[in-house]
N, C-alpha and C positions, 0 to 999 in steps of 0.2 A: 070236493074233488073236481067237479065240473068247472069251477072257476079256475082252478090250477091248470086244467087242460086247455082252457080258452086262453089263459095268459101265456102258457108255453107255446101254443100255436101262433099267437100274436108275436111273441119274441122271435120265433123261428122265421116268420114272415118278414119282420123288421130286419133281422140279420141278413136275410137273403137280399133284400132291397139295398141295404147299406153296402154289402159286398159288391153288388152290381154297380153301385155308384162309385165305389172305390176303384173298381176296374176301369171305369170310364175316366176317372180323374188321375190316373197314374201319370206322373210327370215324365217328360222326355229328359235325357241326360242334360241337355242345354238348359232346360227350365229348372232342373233340380238344383243347379248351382246358383240360380238367381235368388237373391235374398227376398224374403217376404216383406211386403210393404202394405200398408193399410189401404183398403179400398174405401172410397168415399161413400158412406151410407147416405141414402136418400130418406130424409124424414118427411113423412106425409101425414096430414091430418086424416083420420079415418072417420067414417060416418058415426053419428051419435056421440061425438065427443071422445071417441077412443083415440089413443095415440098409436101411431104405426111407424115402423122403421123397415125399409127395404134395403137389403145388403146384396150388392151384385157379386157374382163370382169373379175371382181373380183369374189370371191366366192359367193357373194350375187347377182351377175348379173349386177352390176353397172360398169360404165366406169369411173375410177378414173385416174387422171393425175396430173402432176405438171406443173405449169406455172410460169410466172413472171409478176408482175405488176410494171411498172416503175423500172425494174431491180431487184426487191425483190421477193423471192420465195413464192409461195402460192399453196396449194392443191385445186383441183377442182373436182367436179363430173360433167360430161357432162350431160346436161339436155336439150334435144331438146324441151321440153314443157315449158321452162322458156323463157320469152320474152327478158330478159336482164341478164347480169351477176349479180348474187346476192351474196353479201358479208355479213357475220355476223359482228357485231360491233367489236369484238375482232380482226378479221383479218383486217378489214378496218383501225383500229387504228394503226396497224403496218405500214401502208402506209401513215399515217398522216391524214387520213379521220376520223374526229370526229364530226359528225353532231350534231348540237344543237337540243333541243326538237322541236323548231319551224321548223326545216328542215324536220321533219317527217310528210310531208303533202301529200304524195302519198298513195293512198289506193291500196293494192295489195291483190289478192286472192291466197292463197297457199293451199296445201293439208291439212293444219291445220286450215284453216279458213281465215278470212279477218284480215289484219294487216296494220299498218301504216309503211311506209318506207321513206327513204331519197334518193332523186335522186342525182346522181353524174355522172361525166364523167371521164374515165380513159384515160390518155394520150397515154399509150402503154400497150398492153397485148401480151405476147409471150408465146405460148404453143408449145413446141417441135420445136422451130424454125419458127413456123407460127406466124408472127407478124401482129397485127392489131392495128391501131392508132385511137384515139378519139372514144372510146367504151362507150356506155351508160351502166350505172350500177345502182344498188340500194343497200343501206345499210339497213339491217333488224336487229332488236334486236336479241341478241344471243339466247334467248329462242324460237324464231320463226324459226331460221335457224342454224342447227348444222353443216352443210356441205356447203361450198361455191359452187355455181352453175355456170357452164360455159354455158350461155344461148345463145339465138339467136342473141343478139346484137354483139357477137363475131362470132358465127357460120355462120350467114348470109353474112358476109363479106368474107368468104372463097369461093373458086371456087366451092367446093362441100363438103358435109359430108353425110356419109351413114353408115348403119349397113351392114356389109358383112363378111361372114365366121366367125361369132362369135366375131367380132371386130368392134369397131367404127373407121371409116376411115375418116380423115380430110385431105383436099387437098387445097393447095393455089398455 
């Protein structure tokens, strides 16, 4: 019971911090109409042979980067609040992932409400040289997800990830 209470307190604290960050990152109407473009990640060698990637904030306060799924390029927005990598149908189709209607059997809660998604697993995801294999992901309808999300199914397999000096730092 004690562990559950600690976990609940941690999640409440994390939710509060994320809500405050979201309030600060609210786009102005002029920026909201600007299409998202990839920010150039800065790959840096970390001490003791670790690989590190720093992703600067874009003009809206988001962390955009480019990655590869099974060797093919894809744009991501880093989302520490997403449990798994989330791909829209258009992007997933580029990798040969075309779920049938019956595959959309997972219920997920997004900022836009509850929606059905299709579970999948990606053999390899590479973001700036940080490679993770066998990564859980979900495919969501295009209307539910405009930007592909790099979620915790990737991030949690890294040595660390953190927000530092205005950048998202990923380390493997």
